[in-house]
SEMIFI-263283 format. One record per residue: residue number from 1; residue in one letter; x, z, y of N, C-alpha, C, CB in turn. Coordinates in steps of 0.2 Angstrom, whole numbers. Atoms other than C-alpha are relative to their C-alpha. Glycine has a CB too. Layout:
<rs>
+-----+----+-------+-------+-------+-------+-------+-------+-------+-------+-------+-------+-------+-------+
:   i : aa :    nu :    nw :    nv :   cau :   caw :   cav :    cu :    cw :    cv :   cbu :   cbw :   cbv :
+-----+----+-------+-------+-------+-------+-------+-------+-------+-------+-------+-------+-------+-------+
: NUM :  a :     X :     Z :     Y :     X :     Z :     Y :     X :     Z :     Y :     X :     Z :     Y :
...
+-----+----+-------+-------+-------+-------+-------+-------+-------+-------+-------+-------+-------+-------+
</rs>
This chain:
<rs>
+-----+----+-------+-------+-------+-------+-------+-------+-------+-------+-------+-------+-------+-------+
:   i : aa :    nu :    nw :    nv :   cau :   caw :   cav :    cu :    cw :    cv :   cbu :   cbw :   cbv :
+-----+----+-------+-------+-------+-------+-------+-------+-------+-------+-------+-------+-------+-------+
:   1 :  m :    -1 :     6 :     4 :    -3 :    66 :    85 :    -3 :     0 :    -7 :     7 :    -2 :     1 :
:   2 :  v :     3 :    -1 :     6 :    -8 :    73 :    69 :    -7 :    -1 :    -1 :     2 :     7 :    -3 :
:   3 :  a :     7 :     1 :    -1 :   -26 :    73 :    74 :    -1 :    -7 :     0 :    -3 :     3 :     6 :
:   4 :  l :     0 :     8 :     0 :   -24 :    54 :    77 :     1 :    -2 :    -7 :     4 :    -3 :     5 :
:   5 :  a :    -1 :     2 :     7 :   -17 :    52 :    60 :    -6 :     2 :    -5 :     7 :     3 :    -3 :
:   6 :  f :     5 :    -1 :     4 :   -31 :    61 :    52 :    -6 :    -4 :     2 :    -2 :     8 :     1 :
:   7 :  d :     6 :     5 :    -2 :   -44 :    50 :    62 :     1 :    -6 :    -4 :     0 :    -1 :     7 :
:   8 :  i :    -1 :     6 :     3 :   -36 :    35 :    54 :    -1 :     1 :    -8 :     8 :    -2 :     1 :
:   9 :  v :     1 :    -1 :     7 :   -36 :    43 :    37 :    -8 :     1 :    -2 :     3 :     6 :    -3 :
:  10 :  r :     7 :     0 :     1 :   -55 :    47 :    39 :    -3 :    -6 :     0 :    -3 :     5 :     6 :
:  11 :  e :     3 :     7 :     0 :   -59 :    29 :    44 :     2 :    -3 :    -7 :     3 :    -4 :     6 :
:  12 :  a :    -1 :     3 :     7 :   -50 :    23 :    28 :    -4 :     3 :    -5 :     8 :     1 :    -1 :
:  13 :  r :     4 :    -4 :     5 :   -59 :    36 :    18 :    -7 :    -3 :    -1 :     0 :     7 :     1 :
:  14 :  i :     7 :     3 :     1 :   -76 :    28 :    22 :     0 :    -7 :     0 :    -4 :     3 :     6 :
:  15 :  a :     0 :     7 :     0 :   -70 :    10 :    21 :    -4 :    -2 :    -6 :     7 :    -2 :    -1 :
:  16 :  p :     4 :     2 :     5 :   -82 :     0 :    10 :     5 :    -3 :    -6 :    -5 :    -5 :     2 :
:  17 :  g :    -4 :     3 :     5 :   -76 :    -6 :    -7 :     0 :     5 :    -6 :     7 :    -2 :     2 :
:  18 :  p :     1 :    -4 :     6 :   -77 :     0 :   -25 :     7 :     3 :    -2 :    -2 :    -5 :    -6 :
:  19 :  l :    -7 :    -2 :     2 :   -58 :     2 :   -27 :     3 :     5 :     6 :     5 :    -5 :    -1 :
:  20 :  a :    -4 :    -4 :    -5 :   -47 :    16 :   -18 :     5 :    -5 :     3 :     3 :     6 :    -4 :
:  21 :  p :    -4 :     4 :    -4 :   -37 :     9 :    -4 :     8 :     1 :    -3 :     0 :     1 :     7 :
:  22 :  s :    -7 :    -1 :     2 :   -18 :     6 :    -8 :     3 :     3 :     6 :     3 :    -7 :    -2 :
:  23 :  v :    -3 :    -4 :    -5 :    -7 :    18 :     1 :     7 :     0 :    -1 :    -3 :     7 :     1 :
:  24 :  w :    -8 :     0 :     0 :    12 :    17 :     5 :     2 :     6 :     4 :     3 :    -6 :     2 :
:  25 :  v :    -3 :    -6 :    -4 :    21 :    33 :    11 :     7 :    -2 :     1 :    -1 :     7 :    -4 :
:  26 :  l :    -7 :     2 :    -2 :    37 :    28 :    20 :     3 :     6 :     4 :     0 :    -6 :     5 :
:  27 :  h :    -4 :    -5 :    -3 :    50 :    41 :    25 :     7 :    -1 :    -1 :    -2 :     8 :    -2 :
:  28 :  d :    -8 :     1 :     0 :    69 :    43 :    28 :     3 :     4 :    -5 :     2 :     0 :     7 :
:  29 :  g :    -3 :    -4 :     5 :    72 :    55 :    14 :     1 :     7 :     3 :     6 :    -3 :    -2 :
:  30 :  k :    -1 :    -7 :    -3 :    74 :    70 :    26 :    -6 :     5 :    -2 :     1 :     0 :     8 :
:  31 :  p :     6 :    -4 :     2 :    64 :    85 :    19 :    -6 :     1 :     4 :     3 :     7 :    -2 :
:  32 :  g :     6 :    -1 :    -4 :    54 :    88 :    34 :    -4 :    -6 :     1 :     3 :     3 :     7 :
:  33 :  m :     4 :     6 :    -1 :    49 :    70 :    37 :    -4 :    -1 :    -7 :     5 :    -6 :     1 :
:  34 :  a :     3 :     2 :     7 :    45 :    68 :    18 :    -6 :     5 :    -1 :     5 :     1 :    -6 :
:  35 :  s :     6 :    -5 :     1 :    34 :    84 :    18 :    -6 :    -2 :     4 :     3 :     7 :     1 :
:  36 :  q :     6 :     2 :    -5 :    24 :    78 :    33 :    -4 :    -6 :    -3 :     3 :    -1 :     7 :
:  37 :  a :     3 :     6 :     2 :    21 :    61 :    26 :    -4 :     1 :    -7 :     5 :    -6 :    -1 :
:  38 :  l :     4 :    -2 :     7 :    17 :    67 :     8 :    -6 :     4 :     1 :     6 :     2 :    -5 :
:  39 :  g :     6 :    -5 :    -1 :     6 :    81 :    14 :    -6 :    -4 :     3 :     2 :     5 :     5 :
:  40 :  l :     5 :     4 :    -2 :    -4 :    68 :    24 :    -3 :    -4 :    -5 :     2 :    -4 :     6 :
:  41 :  a :     2 :     5 :     6 :    -5 :    56 :     9 :    -4 :     4 :    -5 :     6 :    -3 :    -3 :
:  42 :  e :     3 :    -4 :     4 :   -10 :    70 :    -2 :    -7 :     2 :     2 :     4 :     7 :    -2 :
:  43 :  a :     6 :    -2 :    -3 :   -24 :    75 :    10 :    -5 :    -6 :     0 :     1 :     2 :     7 :
:  44 :  t :     5 :     5 :     1 :   -32 :    58 :     8 :    -3 :     0 :    -6 :     4 :    -7 :     1 :
:  45 :  d :     3 :     1 :     7 :   -35 :    60 :   -11 :     0 :    -7 :    -2 :    -7 :     3 :     0 :
:  46 :  f :    -1 :     7 :     3 :   -30 :    42 :   -13 :     7 :     0 :    -4 :     0 :    -5 :     6 :
:  47 :  p :    -6 :     1 :     3 :   -17 :    37 :   -25 :     5 :    -4 :     5 :     0 :    -5 :    -7 :
:  48 :  f :    -4 :     3 :    -4 :    -1 :    32 :   -16 :     7 :    -1 :    -3 :     1 :     5 :     6 :
:  49 :  i :    -6 :     2 :     2 :    16 :    25 :   -18 :     5 :     3 :     5 :     1 :    -8 :    -1 :
:  50 :  e :    -5 :    -3 :    -5 :    31 :    35 :   -10 :     6 :    -5 :     0 :     2 :     7 :    -3 :
:  51 :  k :    -5 :     5 :    -1 :    44 :    23 :    -3 :     6 :     3 :     5 :    -2 :    -6 :     2 :
:  52 :  p :    -6 :    -3 :    -4 :    60 :    33 :     3 :     4 :    -6 :     2 :     4 :     5 :    -4 :
:  53 :  l :    -4 :     5 :    -3 :    70 :    22 :    15 :     7 :     2 :     2 :    -4 :    -3 :     6 :
:  54 :  s :    -6 :    -1 :    -3 :    88 :    21 :    19 :     2 :    -7 :     4 :     6 :     1 :    -5 :
:  55 :  v :    -1 :     5 :    -5 :    95 :    10 :    33 :     7 :    -4 :    -2 :     1 :     2 :     7 :
:  56 :  r :    -5 :     4 :     1 :   107 :    -5 :    30 :     5 :     0 :     6 :    -2 :    -7 :    -2 :
:  57 :  r :    -5 :     2 :    -6 :   123 :    -8 :    40 :    -1 :    -7 :     2 :     7 :     2 :    -2 :
:  58 :  p :    -1 :    -3 :    -6 :   124 :   -14 :    54 :    -5 :     4 :     3 :     3 :    -5 :     4 :
:  59 :  w :     6 :    -3 :    -4 :   107 :    -8 :    58 :     0 :     8 :     0 :    -7 :    -2 :    -4 :
:  60 :  a :    -1 :    -7 :     0 :   112 :    10 :    54 :     3 :     3 :     6 :     4 :     2 :    -6 :
:  61 :  w :    -3 :    -2 :    -6 :   122 :    10 :    69 :    -4 :    -1 :     7 :     7 :    -4 :     1 :
:  62 :  l :     4 :     1 :    -6 :   108 :     5 :    81 :    -6 :     4 :     0 :    -2 :    -8 :     0 :
:  63 :  a :     7 :    -4 :    -1 :    92 :    14 :    87 :    -5 :    -5 :    -3 :    -1 :     1 :     7 :
:  64 :  p :     5 :     4 :     3 :    77 :     8 :    77 :    -4 :    -5 :     5 :    -5 :     4 :    -3 :
:  65 :  q :     3 :     5 :    -5 :    70 :     0 :    93 :     4 :    -6 :     1 :    -1 :     4 :     7 :
:  66 :  l :    -4 :     6 :    -1 :    84 :   -13 :    93 :     0 :    -4 :    -7 :     7 :     2 :     1 :
:  67 :  w :     0 :     4 :     6 :    81 :   -19 :    75 :    -4 :    -6 :     1 :    -3 :     4 :    -6 :
:  68 :  l :     4 :     6 :    -1 :    76 :   -37 :    76 :    -5 :    -1 :    -6 :     5 :    -6 :     0 :
:  69 :  a :     4 :     1 :     6 :    69 :   -37 :    58 :     0 :     6 :    -4 :     3 :    -6 :    -5 :
:  70 :  p :     0 :    -6 :     3 :    64 :   -20 :    53 :    -1 :     0 :    -7 :    -6 :     4 :     3 :
:  71 :  l :     1 :     0 :     7 :    58 :   -25 :    36 :     7 :    -2 :    -4 :    -5 :    -5 :    -2 :
:  72 :  r :    -7 :     1 :     3 :    76 :   -31 :    32 :     5 :     5 :     2 :     2 :    -7 :     2 :
:  73 :  a :    -5 :    -5 :    -2 :    85 :   -17 :    40 :     0 :     6 :    -4 :    -2 :     3 :     7 :
:  74 :  v :     0 :    -6 :     4 :    80 :    -4 :    27 :     0 :    -2 :    -7 :    -7 :     3 :     1 :
:  75 :  i :     0 :     0 :     8 :    83 :    -2 :     8 :    -5 :     4 :    -2 :     8 :     1 :    -2 :
:  76 :  v :     6 :    -4 :     3 :    68 :     4 :    -2 :     2 :     1 :    -7 :    -6 :    -4 :     0 :
:  77 :  e :    -2 :    -2 :     7 :    72 :    14 :   -17 :    -5 :    -1 :    -5 :     1 :     8 :     0 :
:  78 :  a :     5 :     1 :     5 :    55 :    11 :   -25 :    -3 :    -7 :     2 :    -5 :     6 :     0 :
:  79 :  g :     3 :     7 :    -2 :    51 :    -8 :   -25 :     2 :    -2 :     7 :    -8 :     1 :     0 :
:  80 :  g :    -2 :     3 :    -6 :    52 :   -17 :    -9 :    -6 :     0 :     5 :     2 :    -7 :     0 :
:  81 :  l :     5 :     0 :    -5 :    42 :   -19 :     7 :    -2 :    -8 :     1 :     3 :     2 :     7 :
:  82 :  e :     2 :     7 :     0 :    34 :   -36 :     3 :    -7 :     0 :    -2 :     4 :    -4 :    -6 :
:  83 :  p :     7 :     0 :     2 :    16 :   -42 :     1 :    -1 :     0 :    -8 :    -3 :    -7 :     2 :
:  84 :  p :     7 :    -1 :    -4 :     3 :   -38 :    -5 :     1 :     6 :     4 :    -6 :     0 :    -5 :
:  85 :  w :     0 :    -6 :    -5 :     2 :   -26 :    10 :    -5 :     5 :    -2 :     0 :    -2 :     7 :
:  86 :  p :     5 :    -5 :     1 :    -6 :    -9 :     8 :    -6 :     0 :     5 :     4 :     7 :    -1 :
:  87 :  d :     5 :    -1 :    -5 :   -22 :    -4 :    16 :     2 :     5 :     5 :    -7 :     2 :    -4 :
:  88 :  l :    -2 :    -5 :    -5 :   -14 :    11 :    24 :     7 :     2 :    -1 :    -4 :     7 :    -2 :
:  89 :  v :    -7 :    -2 :     0 :     4 :    15 :    28 :     1 :     7 :     4 :     5 :    -6 :     3 :
:  90 :  i :    -2 :    -6 :    -3 :     9 :    33 :    31 :     7 :     0 :     1 :    -3 :     6 :    -4 :
:  91 :  s :    -7 :     0 :    -1 :    26 :    34 :    39 :     2 :     6 :     5 :     2 :    -7 :     4 :
:  92 :  c :    -2 :    -5 :    -4 :    36 :    48 :    46 :     8 :     0 :     1 :    -2 :     7 :    -3 :
:  93 :  g :    -7 :     1 :    -1 :    54 :    48 :    54 :     2 :    -6 :     4 :     3 :     0 :    -7 :
:  94 :  r :    -2 :     6 :    -5 :    62 :    37 :    67 :     2 :    -6 :    -4 :     6 :     2 :     4 :
:  95 :  n :    -2 :     6 :     3 :    69 :    26 :    54 :    -5 :    -3 :    -5 :     6 :     1 :    -5 :
:  96 :  a :     6 :     3 :     4 :    52 :    23 :    45 :    -5 :    -2 :     4 :    -2 :     6 :    -5 :
:  97 :  v :     5 :     2 :    -5 :    41 :    20 :    60 :     0 :    -7 :     1 :     0 :     4 :     6 :
:  98 :  r :     0 :     7 :    -1 :    47 :     3 :    64 :    -1 :    -4 :    -6 :     8 :    -2 :     2 :
:  99 :  p :     3 :     4 :     6 :    45 :    -4 :    46 :    -7 :     1 :    -1 :     4 :     3 :    -6 :
: 100 :  a :     7 :     0 :     1 :    28 :     3 :    46 :    -4 :    -4 :     5 :    -3 :     8 :     1 :
: 101 :  l :     3 :     5 :    -5 :    23 :    -6 :    62 :     1 :    -7 :    -1 :     3 :     2 :     7 :
: 102 :  a :    -1 :     7 :     3 :    31 :   -22 :    55 :    -4 :    -2 :    -5 :     8 :    -1 :    -2 :
: 103 :  i :     5 :     1 :     5 :    20 :   -20 :    40 :    -7 :    -2 :     3 :     0 :     6 :    -5 :
: 104 :  r :     6 :     1 :    -3 :     5 :   -19 :    51 :     0 :    -7 :     3 :    -2 :     6 :     5 :
: 105 :  r :     0 :     6 :    -3 :    10 :   -34 :    61 :     0 :    -6 :    -5 :     7 :    -1 :     4 :
: 106 :  a :     0 :     5 :     5 :    14 :   -44 :    45 :    -6 :    -1 :    -4 :     6 :     1 :    -5 :
: 107 :  s :     6 :     0 :     3 :    -2 :   -40 :    38 :    -6 :    -3 :     4 :    -2 :     7 :    -3 :
: 108 :  g :     5 :     3 :    -5 :   -12 :   -47 :    53 :    -4 :     6 :     2 :    -4 :    -5 :    -4 :
: 109 :  s :     4 :    -6 :    -2 :   -17 :   -29 :    57 :    -5 :     3 :    -5 :    -3 :    -1 :     7 :
: 110 :  s :     4 :    -3 :     5 :   -26 :   -26 :    41 :     2 :     6 :    -3 :    -1 :    -6 :    -5 :
: 111 :  a :    -2 :    -7 :     2 :   -15 :   -12 :    36 :     0 :     5 :     6 :     8 :    -1 :    -2 :
: 112 :  r :     1 :    -6 :    -5 :   -19 :     4 :    45 :     7 :     4 :     0 :    -6 :     4 :    -1 :
: 113 :  t :    -6 :    -4 :     0 :    -4 :    15 :    50 :    -2 :     7 :     3 :     5 :    -3 :     5 :
: 114 :  a :     0 :    -7 :    -3 :    -3 :    34 :    52 :     7 :     2 :     1 :    -4 :     4 :    -6 :
: 115 :  l :    -7 :    -2 :    -1 :    12 :    40 :    60 :     0 :     7 :     3 :     3 :    -5 :     6 :
: 116 :  p :     0 :    -7 :    -2 :    12 :    59 :    60 :     7 :     2 :     4 :    -1 :     5 :    -6 :
: 117 :  g :    -6 :    -1 :    -4 :    24 :    66 :    73 :     3 :    -5 :     4 :     5 :     3 :    -5 :
: 118 :  s :    -3 :     5 :    -4 :    27 :    50 :    81 :    -3 :     0 :     7 :    -2 :    -7 :    -3 :
: 119 :  t :     3 :     1 :    -7 :    26 :    47 :   100 :     1 :    -7 :     2 :     5 :     4 :     5 :
: 120 :  s :     0 :     7 :    -2 :    28 :    28 :    99 :    -7 :    -3 :     0 :     4 :    -3 :    -6 :
: 121 :  g :     7 :     3 :     0 :     9 :    25 :    97 :    -3 :     2 :     7 :    -4 :     3 :    -5 :
: 122 :  k :     4 :    -2 :    -6 :    -4 :    27 :   111 :    -1 :     8 :     0 :    -7 :    -3 :     0 :
: 123 :  k :     1 :    -7 :    -1 :    -4 :    44 :   118 :    -8 :     2 :     1 :     4 :     3 :     6 :
: 124 :  r :     7 :    -2 :    -1 :   -21 :    53 :   117 :     0 :     8 :     0 :    -3 :    -2 :    -7 :
: 125 :  t :     1 :    -7 :    -1 :   -26 :    70 :   123 :    -6 :     2 :    -4 :    -1 :     2 :     8 :
: 126 :  i :     5 :    -2 :     5 :   -37 :    79 :   111 :    -2 :     7 :     2 :     2 :     0 :    -7 :
: 127 :  g :     3 :    -6 :    -2 :   -47 :    93 :   120 :     6 :     6 :     2 :    -4 :     3 :    -5 :
: 128 :  t :    -5 :    -5 :    -2 :   -31 :   102 :   128 :    -1 :     1 :     7 :     7 :    -3 :    -2 :
: 129 :  r :     0 :    -2 :    -7 :   -31 :   111 :   144 :     7 :     4 :     2 :    -6 :     5 :     2 :
: 130 :  n :    -6 :    -4 :    -2 :   -15 :   117 :   153 :    -2 :     6 :     4 :     5 :    -5 :     4 :
: 131 :  s :     2 :    -6 :    -4 :   -14 :   133 :   163 :    -2 :    -2 :     7 :     7 :     4 :     1 :
: 132 :  q :     3 :     2 :    -7 :   -17 :   124 :   180 :    -7 :    -2 :    -1 :     4 :    -6 :     3 :
: 133 :  d :     8 :     2 :     1 :   -34 :   117 :   173 :    -4 :     6 :    -1 :    -1 :    -5 :    -6 :
: 134 :  a :     3 :    -6 :     1 :   -38 :   134 :   167 :    -1 :     4 :     7 :     3 :     5 :    -5 :
: 135 :  k :     1 :    -4 :    -6 :   -35 :   142 :   184 :    -5 :    -3 :     5 :     7 :     0 :     4 :
: 136 :  h :     5 :     3 :    -4 :   -45 :   129 :   193 :    -7 :     1 :    -3 :     1 :    -8 :     1 :
: 137 :  a :     6 :    -1 :     3 :   -59 :   131 :   181 :    -3 :     7 :     1 :     0 :    -1 :    -8 :
: 138 :  g :     2 :    -7 :    -2 :   -59 :   150 :   184 :    -2 :     0 :     7 :     5 :     4 :    -2 :
: 139 :  a :     1 :     0 :    -7 :   -59 :   147 :   203 :    -7 :    -3 :     2 :     5 :    -3 :     4 :
: 140 :  e :     6 :     3 :    -1 :   -74 :   136 :   202 :    -6 :     4 :    -2 :     0 :    -7 :    -3 :
: 141 :  a :     6 :    -4 :     3 :   -85 :   148 :   192 :    -3 :     5 :     4 :     2 :     2 :    -7 :
+-----+----+-------+-------+-------+-------+-------+-------+-------+-------+-------+-------+-------+-------+
</rs>
């Protein structure tokens, strides 16, 4: 999944335009999630805005998949989650992925999303082989 996130960052890096793209980094404040999201943001070499999120009640009691309005379910410590939408949203953590996807939807899909560590996106195999494939490949040779 991290390779997929780097593909999105690579696409954003070659996007045309004289200005650097705007980047938001969403995370739930947990150290591991914050370090993944911020590490990917720093790897882009673009200026970014970090937006730690906390979840409002009653949404805090529900799984993020059940949030009817993800942009209203969270409290943002740095500004809000309102237009103008960024060009790239990097999001990590179960409580930050739904708002990132809602931003992409609200922007008319113009905002790219990078979700390191997420399994909610399309699954993609990147040159991996399991032990059974290796056994069959050895038998054929």
